[in-house]
FIKOLZA-1660 file (N, C-alpha, C; in steps of 0.1 Angstrom, whole numbers, plus 5000, padded with zeros to 4 digits):
% residues 173
   i   px   py   pz ch aa at
   1 5806 8421 5820  A  M  N
   1 5804 8415 5814  A  M CA
   1 5817 8416 5805  A  M  C
   2 5821 8404 5797  A  T  N
   2 5832 8408 5788  A  T CA
   2 5832 8411 5772  A  T  C
   3 5840 8415 5765  A  P  N
   3 5838 8422 5754  A  P CA
   3 5834 8409 5747  A  P  C
   4 5834 8397 5745  A  S  N
   4 5826 8385 5739  A  S CA
   4 5812 8384 5743  A  S  C
   5 5810 8381 5756  A  E  N
   5 5796 8384 5762  A  E CA
   5 5788 8398 5756  A  E  C
   6 5794 8408 5756  A  E  N
   6 5789 8419 5750  A  E CA
   6 5783 8417 5739  A  E  C
   7 5792 8412 5729  A  E  N
   7 5791 8409 5715  A  E CA
   7 5783 8399 5711  A  E  C
   8 5776 8388 5720  A  S  N
   8 5770 8378 5716  A  S CA
   8 5754 8385 5721  A  S  C
   9 5754 8395 5733  A  F  N
   9 5740 8401 5737  A  F CA
   9 5738 8408 5729  A  F  C
  10 5744 8417 5723  A  T  N
  10 5739 8428 5713  A  T CA
  10 5739 8415 5700  A  T  C
  11 5741 8406 5694  A  Q  N
  11 5737 8401 5681  A  Q CA
  11 5724 8393 5688  A  Q  C
  12 5722 8388 5701  A  F  N
  12 5708 8385 5704  A  F CA
  12 5698 8393 5703  A  F  C
  13 5698 8406 5710  A  V  N
  13 5690 8418 5706  A  V CA
  13 5688 8421 5693  A  V  C
  14 5696 8421 5684  A  R  N
  14 5697 8421 5669  A  R CA
  14 5686 8413 5664  A  R  C
  15 5687 8402 5670  A  N  N
  15 5682 8388 5662  A  N CA
  15 5667 8387 5669  A  N  C
  16 5664 8391 5683  A  H  N
  16 5650 8390 5689  A  H CA
  16 5644 8401 5696  A  H  C
  17 5648 8416 5693  A  A  N
  17 5642 8424 5697  A  A CA
  17 5630 8426 5691  A  A  C
  18 5630 8427 5677  A  D  N
  18 5616 8427 5671  A  D CA
  18 5605 8418 5679  A  D  C
  19 5608 8406 5680  A  G  N
  19 5600 8394 5681  A  G CA
  19 5591 8397 5699  A  G  C
  20 5600 8402 5706  A  L  N
  20 5600 8403 5719  A  L CA
  20 5590 8417 5720  A  L  C
  21 5594 8424 5710  A  L  N
  21 5587 8439 5711  A  L CA
  21 5572 8434 5708  A  L  C
  22 5572 8430 5696  A  R  N
  22 5557 8423 5692  A  R CA
  22 5548 8415 5708  A  R  C
  23 5554 8407 5712  A  L  N
  23 5549 8404 5726  A  L CA
  23 5544 8412 5739  A  L  C
  24 5556 8422 5740  A  A  N
  24 5551 8431 5749  A  A CA
  24 5540 8440 5741  A  A  C
  25 5538 8442 5731  A  R  N
  25 5528 8453 5727  A  R CA
  25 5515 8443 5724  A  R  C
  26 5517 8429 5724  A  L  N
  26 5505 8421 5725  A  L CA
  26 5498 8421 5741  A  L  C
  27 5508 8420 5751  A  L  N
  27 5504 8420 5766  A  L CA
  27 5499 8434 5773  A  L  C
  28 5502 8446 5767  A  V  N
  28 5500 8457 5775  A  V CA
  28 5494 8468 5757  A  V  C
  29 5482 8471 5763  A  P  N
  29 5478 8484 5751  A  P CA
  29 5487 8495 5746  A  P  C
  30 5495 8500 5755  A  D  N
  30 5501 8510 5751  A  D CA
  30 5512 8508 5747  A  D  C
  31 5516 8514 5734  A  A  N
  31 5530 8510 5725  A  A CA
  31 5543 8513 5735  A  A  C
  32 5540 8527 5740  A  A  N
  32 5553 8532 5749  A  A CA
  32 5557 8524 5760  A  A  C
  33 5547 8518 5767  A  E  N
  33 5548 8512 5778  A  E CA
  33 5552 8498 5779  A  E  C
  34 5549 8492 5762  A  A  N
  34 5555 8478 5755  A  A CA
  34 5569 8482 5756  A  A  C
  35 5573 8496 5751  A  E  N
  35 5587 8499 5745  A  E CA
  35 5595 8497 5762  A  E  C
  36 5589 8501 5770  A  D  N
  36 5599 8505 5783  A  D CA
  36 5599 8493 5792  A  D  C
  37 5587 8483 5790  A  L  N
  37 5589 8466 5793  A  L CA
  37 5599 8462 5787  A  L  C
  38 5599 8463 5776  A  L  N
  38 5612 8454 5766  A  L CA
  38 5623 8459 5772  A  L  C
  39 5626 8471 5772  A  Q  N
  39 5639 8478 5776  A  Q CA
  39 5644 8473 5791  A  Q  C
  40 5631 8471 5803  A  T  N
  40 5640 8470 5815  A  T CA
  40 5638 8451 5814  A  T  C
  41 5633 8443 5802  A  A  N
  41 5634 8432 5805  A  A CA
  41 5649 8428 5796  A  A  C
  42 5654 8438 5789  A  L  N
  42 5665 8435 5781  A  L CA
  42 5676 8440 5790  A  L  C
  43 5674 8446 5803  A  L  N
  43 5683 8451 5809  A  L CA
  43 5684 8437 5820  A  L  C
  44 5677 8435 5827  A  R  N
  44 5674 8421 5835  A  R CA
  44 5682 8412 5828  A  R  C
  45 5678 8407 5814  A  L  N
  45 5687 8398 5808  A  L CA
  45 5703 8398 5810  A  L  C
  46 5704 8410 5804  A  A  N
  46 5717 8415 5805  A  A CA
  46 5729 8411 5817  A  A  C
  47 5719 8415 5830  A  R  N
  47 5725 8413 5843  A  R CA
  47 5731 8400 5842  A  R  C
  48 5720 8390 5836  A  H  N
  48 5722 8376 5842  A  H CA
  48 5732 8369 5827  A  H  C
  49 5731 8378 5815  A  W  N
  49 5741 8369 5805  A  W CA
  49 5753 8362 5808  A  W  C
  50 5759 8363 5816  A  S  N
  50 5770 8356 5814  A  S CA
  50 5770 8344 5823  A  S  C
  51 5758 8341 5828  A  R  N
  51 5754 8326 5828  A  R CA
  51 5753 8318 5820  A  R  C
  52 5754 8322 5807  A  R  N
  52 5747 8314 5797  A  R CA
  52 5739 8306 5799  A  R  C
  53 5721 8312 5797  A  L  N
  53 5715 8307 5800  A  L CA
  53 5706 8295 5789  A  L  C
  54 5702 8288 5792  A  D  N
  54 5698 8276 5783  A  D CA
  54 5687 8283 5771  A  D  C
  55 5679 8293 5774  A  S  N
  55 5669 8300 5767  A  S CA
  55 5670 8314 5770  A  S  C
  56 5676 8322 5763  A  P  N
  56 5675 8336 5765  A  P CA
  56 5665 8341 5761  A  P  C
  57 5658 8336 5752  A  E  N
  57 5644 8344 5747  A  E CA
  57 5631 8338 5756  A  E  C
  58 5635 8327 5761  A  G  N
  58 5625 8321 5769  A  G CA
  58 5624 8329 5783  A  G  C
  59 5639 8333 5786  A  Y  N
  59 5638 8338 5797  A  Y CA
  59 5633 8356 5795  A  Y  C
  60 5637 8359 5785  A  A  N
  60 5632 8376 5784  A  A CA
  60 5615 8376 5783  A  A  C
  61 5613 8363 5778  A  R  N
  61 5594 8363 5777  A  R CA
  61 5591 8363 5790  A  R  C
  62 5600 8351 5799  A  T  N
  62 5590 8354 5814  A  T CA
  62 5594 8364 5822  A  T  C
  63 5605 8373 5818  A  V  N
  63 5605 8384 5823  A  V CA
  63 5596 8397 5823  A  V  C
  64 5593 8393 5807  A  L  N
  64 5583 8405 5802  A  L CA
  64 5569 8402 5810  A  L  C
  65 5568 8387 5811  A  V  N
  65 5553 8381 5815  A  V CA
  65 5554 8388 5830  A  V  C
  66 5565 8390 5837  A  N  N
  66 5563 8392 5852  A  N CA
  66 5559 8409 5852  A  N  C
  67 5567 8413 5844  A  L  N
  67 5566 8427 5848  A  L CA
  67 5553 8430 5840  A  L  C
  68 5544 8426 5834  A  V  N
  68 5532 8428 5830  A  V CA
  68 5523 8425 5845  A  V  C
  69 5527 8413 5848  A  R  N
  69 5516 8411 5859  A  R CA
  69 5522 8422 5873  A  R  C
  70 5537 8426 5873  A  D  N
  70 5537 8439 5882  A  D CA
  70 5527 8451 5883  A  D  C
  71 5529 8452 5865  A  R  N
  71 5518 8466 5861  A  R CA
  71 5507 8463 5868  A  R  C
  72 5501 8454 5864  A  G  N
  72 5483 8448 5867  A  G CA
  72 5485 8452 5886  A  G  C
  73 5494 8446 5891  A  R  N
  73 5494 8452 5903  A  R CA
  73 5494 8465 5906  A  R  C
  74 5501 8472 5905  A  R  N
  74 5501 8489 5901  A  R CA
  74 5493 8496 5894  A  R  C
  75 5484 8488 5889  A  S  N
  75 5474 8500 5877  A  S CA
  75 5464 8507 5884  A  S  C
  76 5458 8501 5896  A  H  N
  76 5450 8508 5903  A  H CA
  76 5457 8520 5910  A  H  C
  77 5472 8523 5909  A  L  N
  77 5474 8536 5914  A  L CA
  77 5474 8545 5905  A  L  C
  78 5477 8543 5893  A  V  N
  78 5481 8554 5882  A  V CA
  78 5471 8551 5871  A  V  C
  79 5466 8558 5867  A  P  N
  79 5455 8554 5853  A  P CA
  79 5466 8554 5838  A  P  C
  80 5463 8546 5831  A  V  N
  80 5472 8547 5818  A  V CA
  80 5460 8551 5808  A  V  C
  81 5462 8563 5800  A  P  N
  81 5455 8563 5787  A  P CA
  81 5459 8550 5774  A  P  C
  82 5449 8545 5769  A  V  N
  82 5453 8542 5758  A  V CA
  82 5451 8543 5748  A  V  C
  83 5459 8551 5740  A  P  N
  83 5456 8560 5726  A  P CA
  83 5458 8547 5715  A  P  C
  84 5448 8552 5707  A  V  N
  84 5451 8538 5693  A  V CA
  84 5460 8544 5687  A  V  C
  85 5470 8534 5683  A  P  N
  85 5481 8536 5677  A  P CA
  85 5479 8545 5664  A  P  C
  86 5491 8554 5664  A  A  N
  86 5492 8565 5652  A  A CA
  86 5495 8556 5641  A  A  C
  87 5505 8546 5643  A  V  N
  87 5510 8539 5630  A  V CA
  87 5512 8524 5634  A  V  C
  88 5507 8516 5623  A  A  N
  88 5507 8499 5624  A  A CA
  88 5520 8495 5622  A  A  C
  89 5524 8492 5636  A  D  N
  89 5539 8484 5638  A  D CA
  89 5541 8472 5633  A  D  C
  90 5533 8465 5628  A  W  N
  90 5532 8451 5621  A  W CA
  90 5523 8450 5612  A  W  C
  91 5527 8439 5604  A  G  N
  91 5515 8435 5597  A  G CA
  91 5519 8430 5584  A  G  C
  92 5512 8422 5573  A  P  N
  92 5520 8417 5559  A  P CA
  92 5526 8429 5552  A  P  C
  93 5536 8427 5547  A  S  N
  93 5542 8436 5538  A  S CA
  93 5536 8439 5530  A  S  C
  94 5536 8451 5520  A  G  N
  94 5529 8456 5511  A  G CA
  94 5512 8456 5510  A  G  C
  95 5507 8453 5525  A  A  N
  95 5497 8453 5529  A  A CA
  95 5487 8467 5528  A  A  C
  96 5477 8470 5529  A  D  N
  96 5471 8486 5528  A  D CA
  96 5475 8491 5541  A  D  C
  97 5481 8503 5544  A  H  N
  97 5486 8506 5557  A  H CA
  97 5471 8508 5566  A  H  C
  98 5460 8514 5558  A  A  N
  98 5450 8520 5565  A  A CA
  98 5444 8506 5573  A  A  C
  99 5446 8495 5565  A  E  N
  99 5440 8483 5567  A  E CA
  99 5443 8477 5579  A  E  C
 100 5460 8476 5580  A  A  N
 100 5470 8474 5588  A  A CA
 100 5464 8481 5603  A  A  C
 101 5467 8498 5600  A  I  N
 101 5457 8503 5614  A  I CA
 101 5445 8498 5622  A  I  C
 102 5436 8500 5610  A  A  N
 102 5426 8491 5617  A  A CA
 102 5426 8476 5624  A  A  C
 103 5430 8471 5614  A  A  N
 103 5432 8454 5621  A  A CA
 103 5438 8455 5632  A  A  C
 104 5451 8463 5639  A  R  N
 104 5458 8464 5652  A  R CA
 104 5449 8473 5664  A  R  C
 105 5440 8481 5661  A  A  N
 105 5431 8488 5666  A  A CA
 105 5422 8477 5671  A  A  C
 106 5415 8471 5661  A  Q  N
 106 5410 8460 5665  A  Q CA
 106 5413 8450 5675  A  Q  C
 107 5422 8443 5672  A  L  N
 107 5430 8435 5677  A  L CA
 107 5432 8441 5694  A  L  C
 108 5439 8451 5696  A  D  N
 108 5437 8456 5706  A  D CA
 108 5424 8458 5715  A  D  C
 109 5415 8464 5708  A  Q  N
 109 5402 8466 5716  A  Q CA
 109 5396 8451 5719  A  Q  C
 110 5398 8441 5712  A  I  N
 110 5394 8422 5717  A  I CA
 110 5403 8420 5727  A  I  C
 111 5418 8423 5728  A  L  N
 111 5421 8423 5742  A  L CA
 111 5420 8429 5750  A  L  C
 112 5419 8440 5750  A  A  N
 112 5414 8450 5764  A  A CA
 112 5404 8445 5768  A  A  C
 113 5395 8440 5764  A  V  N
 113 5383 8436 5773  A  V CA
 113 5387 8419 5782  A  V  C
 114 5401 8415 5779  A  L  N
 114 5408 8405 5794  A  L CA
 114 5413 8411 5801  A  L  C
 115 5410 8404 5815  A  P  N
 115 5418 8405 5827  A  P CA
 115 5432 8404 5820  A  P  C
 116 5441 8410 5831  A  P  N
 116 5457 8405 5827  A  P CA
 116 5461 8395 5823  A  P  C
 117 5458 8382 5832  A  R  N
 117 5462 8370 5832  A  R CA
 117 5458 8360 5821  A  R  C
 118 5442 8365 5814  A  Q  N
 118 5438 8361 5807  A  Q CA
 118 5443 8368 5795  A  Q  C
 119 5446 8376 5791  A  R  N
 119 5453 8383 5777  A  R CA
 119 5465 8375 5779  A  R  C
 120 5476 8377 5786  A  V  N
 120 5486 8369 5786  A  V CA
 120 5486 8355 5781  A  V  C
 121 5475 8349 5790  A  T  N
 121 5476 8334 5785  A  T CA
 121 5470 8334 5770  A  T  C
 122 5459 8342 5766  A  V  N
 122 5455 8343 5756  A  V CA
 122 5468 8345 5744  A  V  C
 123 5471 8354 5744  A  V  N
 123 5484 8358 5736  A  V CA
 123 5496 8349 5737  A  V  C
 124 5500 8342 5747  A  L  N
 124 5511 8329 5746  A  L CA
 124 5506 8318 5737  A  L  C
 125 5494 8312 5740  A  R  N
 125 5485 8300 5737  A  R CA
 125 5483 8304 5722  A  R  C
 126 5474 8313 5718  A  V  N
 126 5468 8313 5706  A  V CA
 126 5477 8323 5695  A  V  C
 127 5484 8330 5701  A  I  N
 127 5488 8341 5687  A  I CA
 127 5504 8340 5689  A  I  C
 128 5512 8334 5699  A  Y  N
 128 5525 8327 5705  A  Y CA
 128 5527 8309 5700  A  Y  C
 129 5515 8306 5698  A  D  N
 129 5512 8293 5697  A  D CA
 129 5521 8284 5709  A  D  C
 130 5524 8286 5718  A  L  N
 130 5537 8278 5731  A  L CA
 130 5523 8268 5735  A  L  C
 131 5530 8256 5738  A  S  N
 131 5524 8248 5743  A  S CA
 131 5517 8251 5760  A  S  C
 132 5510 8241 5764  A  E  N
 132 5502 8247 5779  A  E CA
 132 5514 8243 5788  A  E  C
 133 5520 8236 5789  A  S  N
 133 5533 8234 5796  A  S CA
 133 5542 8246 5795  A  S  C
 134 5546 8253 5781  A  E  N
 134 5555 8260 5782  A  E CA
 134 5549 8275 5790  A  E  C
 135 5532 8279 5782  A  T  N
 135 5530 8286 5786  A  T CA
 135 5527 8287 5807  A  T  C
 136 5528 8275 5806  A  A  N
 136 5525 8276 5824  A  A CA
 136 5539 8279 5827  A  A  C
 137 5551 8275 5822  A  A  N
 137 5565 8276 5831  A  A CA
 137 5565 8292 5828  A  A  C
 138 5562 8298 5816  A  V  N
 138 5564 8316 5815  A  V CA
 138 5557 8322 5825  A  V  C
 139 5546 8316 5824  A  M  N
 139 5533 8325 5836  A  M CA
 139 5535 8320 5852  A  M  C
 140 5546 8307 5851  A  R  N
 140 5549 8302 5867  A  R CA
 140 5532 8297 5873  A  R  C
 141 5526 8290 5866  A  C  N
 141 5515 8286 5871  A  C CA
 141 5513 8273 5868  A  C  C
 142 5502 8263 5868  A  S  N
 142 5501 8250 5868  A  S CA
 142 5493 8249 5854  A  S  C
 143 5492 8237 5846  A  T  N
 143 5488 8239 5832  A  T CA
 143 5473 8236 5836  A  T  C
 144 5466 8233 5848  A  G  N
 144 5454 8235 5848  A  G CA
 144 5450 8251 5848  A  G  C
 145 5455 8260 5852  A  T  N
 145 5453 8274 5853  A  T CA
 145 5453 8280 5841  A  T  C
 146 5465 8274 5833  A  V  N
 146 5463 8282 5817  A  V CA
 146 5453 8276 5810  A  V  C
 147 5449 8263 5812  A  K  N
 147 5436 8257 5807  A  K CA
 147 5425 8265 5810  A  K  C
 148 5424 8271 5822  A  S  N
 148 5412 8280 5826  A  S CA
 148 5411 8288 5822  A  S  C
 149 5424 8296 5823  A  N  N
 149 5424 8310 5819  A  N CA
 149 5420 8314 5802  A  N  C
 150 5426 8301 5793  A  L  N
 150 5421 8298 5783  A  L CA
 150 5411 8302 5776  A  L  C
 151 5401 8290 5785  A  A  N
 151 5390 8288 5785  A  A CA
 151 5380 8301 5783  A  A  C
 152 5384 8307 5795  A  R  N
 152 5376 8319 5802  A  R CA
 152 5379 8331 5790  A  R  C
 153 5390 8330 5784  A  G  N
 153 5393 8339 5778  A  G CA
 153 5393 8339 5763  A  G  C
 154 5391 8331 5757  A  L  N
 154 5384 8328 5746  A  L CA
 154 5368 8329 5746  A  L  C
 155 5363 8326 5758  A  K  N
 155 5344 8329 5760  A  K CA
 155 5347 8340 5759  A  K  C
 156 5355 8350 5768  A  R  N
 156 5351 8365 5764  A  R CA
 156 5353 8368 5755  A  R  C
 157 5365 8369 5745  A  V  N
 157 5367 8374 5732  A  V CA
 157 5356 8366 5724  A  V  C
 158 5348 8355 5723  A  S  N
 158 5338 8355 5715  A  S CA
 158 5327 8362 5716  A  S  C
 159 5325 8365 5734  A  A  N
 159 5311 8370 5735  A  A CA
 159 5314 8386 5730  A  A  C
 160 5327 8392 5732  A  T  N
 160 5326 8407 5727  A  T CA
 160 5327 8403 5709  A  T  C
 161 5332 8395 5703  A  L  N
 161 5333 8395 5690  A  L CA
 161 5316 8393 5681  A  L  C
 162 5306 8383 5688  A  T  N
 162 5296 8385 5687  A  T CA
 162 5289 8395 5693  A  T  C
 163 5290 8404 5702  A  S  N
 163 5281 8415 5707  A  S CA
 163 5286 8426 5694  A  S  C
 164 5298 8425 5689  A  T  N
 164 5302 8437 5677  A  T CA
 164 5301 8429 5666  A  T  C
 165 5296 8420 5663  A  N  N
 165 5289 8413 5651  A  N CA
 165 5303 8410 5641  A  N  C
 166 5315 8410 5645  A  T  N
 166 5328 8408 5638  A  T CA
 166 5326 8393 5638  A  T  C
 167 5332 8390 5626  A  S  N
 167 5332 8375 5624  A  S CA
 167 5350 8371 5625  A  S  C
 168 5353 8358 5629  A  V  N
 168 5367 8353 5631  A  V CA
 168 5370 8356 5617  A  V  C
 169 5366 8351 5602  A  E  N
 169 5368 8354 5592  A  E CA
 169 5373 8367 5590  A  E  C
 170 5368 8380 5592  A  E  N
 170 5368 8395 5591  A  E CA
 170 5380 8393 5598  A  E  C
 171 5381 8388 5611  A  L  N
 171 5398 8394 5618  A  L CA
 171 5406 8385 5613  A  L  C
 172 5408 8375 5602  A  A  N
 172 5419 8369 5599  A  A CA
 172 5420 8375 5583  A  A  C
 173 5412 8383 5576  A  R  N
 173 5422 8391 5566  A  R CA
 173 5430 8400 5571  A  R  C
% end
């Protein structure tokens, strides 16, 4: 990597690392593992930085999704503990810290009921507001698969919210 490429990569990491970490944190329930996934994704991106990718952020998102998919394939080998986060890593500034922690824990519980592919689909479509075709490109599947994963995932989330008597309005607060 040339010094100018290194500088542009460093600038990319400064500008996009927080957003990519939020995505990784939504895709896996363990904060430490999300950080590890992001580091691996950035290492893979750095290896290909000299190619001058059209969308380095899109490439990093795709790598994160693939790493989560690989993690899902290996999940039966080693049990992964899922602690409730001690500190909320994001939320509205100025909001009550305890409320932010509770909201994050509730989001983790809701997403935890979803199988990995549905979880990725729901996060990319609902939280990151990617289109069906963009989500399909990131997940490397058809738009029909995205539609069915989203429908099944939202149905499961709805059933979970109904069983816990949590309304969507409460989640939005």
